[in-house]
C-alpha positions in Angstrom: -20.7 -168.6 -32.4 -19.0 -166.4 -35.0 -20.2 -165.2 -38.7 -20.3 -167.9 -41.4 -20.0 -170.9 -38.9 -21.8 -173.9 -40.2 -23.1 -176.7 -38.2 -25.0 -179.9 -39.3 -27.3 -181.8 -38.0 -26.6 -184.4 -35.3 -23.5 -182.1 -33.7 -23.5 -181.5 -29.8 -21.6 -178.2 -28.6 -21.0 -178.0 -25.0 -21.4 -175.3 -22.8 -19.4 -171.7 -22.6 -17.8 -173.2 -26.4 -16.2 -170.5 -28.9 -16.5 -171.1 -32.4 -14.9 -168.5 -34.7 -16.1 -167.8 -37.8 -15.8 -169.6 -41.2 -15.7 -172.9 -39.5 -17.3 -176.0 -40.9 -19.0 -178.9 -38.2 -20.4 -181.9 -40.0 -22.6 -184.5 -39.2 -21.0 -187.0 -36.2 -19.0 -183.9 -34.1 -19.6 -184.1 -30.4 -17.7 -180.8 -29.0 -17.4 -181.0 -25.4 -17.7 -178.0 -22.5 -15.5 -174.6 -22.9 -13.8 -175.8 -25.9 -12.3 -173.0 -28.8 -12.7 -173.6 -32.4 -10.5 -171.4 -34.4 -11.4 -169.3 -37.8 -11.8 -171.6 -40.5 -11.7 -175.0 -38.9 -12.9 -177.8 -40.7 -13.9 -181.2 -39.5 -14.5 -184.2 -41.7 -16.6 -187.5 -41.4 -16.1 -189.6 -44.2 -12.6 -191.5 -43.9 -13.0 -192.9 -47.8 -14.9 -190.3 -49.9 -16.1 -191.2 -53.4 -18.3 -189.5 -55.9 -18.9 -193.0 -58.0 -18.8 -196.8 -57.3 -16.6 -199.1 -59.1 -19.0 -199.3 -61.8 -19.4 -195.2 -62.2 -22.7 -194.8 -60.5 -23.2 -191.7 -57.9 -23.1 -192.6 -54.4 -25.6 -190.8 -53.0 -26.2 -192.5 -49.3 -24.3 -195.5 -49.2 -21.4 -194.7 -47.3 -20.2 -194.5 -43.3 -20.1 -191.5 -41.1 -17.1 -191.6 -38.8 -17.3 -189.7 -35.6 -15.0 -187.0 -33.9 -14.9 -186.3 -30.5 -13.6 -182.9 -28.8 -13.3 -182.8 -25.2 -13.4 -180.8 -22.0 -11.5 -177.7 -22.9 -9.5 -178.8 -25.8 -8.1 -176.0 -28.2 -8.3 -176.0 -32.2 -6.0 -173.0 -34.0 -7.1 -171.7 -37.2 -7.6 -173.7 -40.5 -7.0 -177.0 -38.7 -8.5 -179.5 -40.4 -9.9 -182.4 -38.2 -10.6 -186.4 -39.7 -12.8 -188.5 -37.3 -10.7 -188.3 -34.3 -10.8 -188.3 -30.4 -9.3 -184.7 -29.3 -8.3 -185.2 -25.5 -9.3 -183.0 -22.7 -7.2 -179.6 -22.4 -5.0 -180.5 -25.9 -4.1 -177.4 -28.2 -4.1 -178.5 -31.8 -1.7 -175.6 -33.6 -3.1 -173.5 -36.4 -3.4 -175.3 -39.9 -2.8 -178.8 -38.7 -4.2 -182.0 -40.4 -5.4 -184.5 -37.6 -5.1 -187.7 -38.7 -5.0 -189.3 -35.4 -6.3 -189.6 -32.0 -4.8 -186.9 -29.8 -3.9 -187.9 -25.8 -4.9 -185.3 -23.0 -3.2 -182.2 -22.6 -0.9 -183.1 -25.9 -0.2 -180.1 -28.2 0.1 -181.3 -31.8 1.1 -179.2 -35.1 2.0 -180.3 -38.3 0.6 -181.9 -41.4 0.1 -185.1 -40.4 -0.2 -183.5 -37.1 2.2 -184.8 -34.3 2.5 -184.6 -30.8 5.4 -181.9 -30.1 4.7 -181.0 -26.4 2.3 -181.1 -23.5 0.3 -177.9 -22.2 1.2 -178.2 -18.8 4.8 -177.4 -19.6 3.7 -174.1 -20.8 2.9 -171.2 -18.9 0.1 -168.4 -19.8 2.6 -165.2 -20.8 -0.9 -163.2 -19.4 
């Protein structure tokens, strides 16, 4: 766990995860085992965020929490923004991506909005 990480109540985090500095993990996020979360990753849990309702009254607790699931051994690059989605096992989210849709297992996702650009099984580890 890096410094300046905020993890809200109701979050689950599996074994052997790495969560780098300045990341925000909001309520409703479930992170599986061996997941990597890069620096400054931002999770969200509200698909329709509003400060006030149609009559101008402040909204305090009348909202619907949407959940996010990050599956086994997924990796999320620095500064990615993750909307409520399912991120499949062993997938790779590129740095700075905005993930708005579910990510299949083994997919490489990049861009804004995030799109599948490859498969991690096609890449070789240069080490």
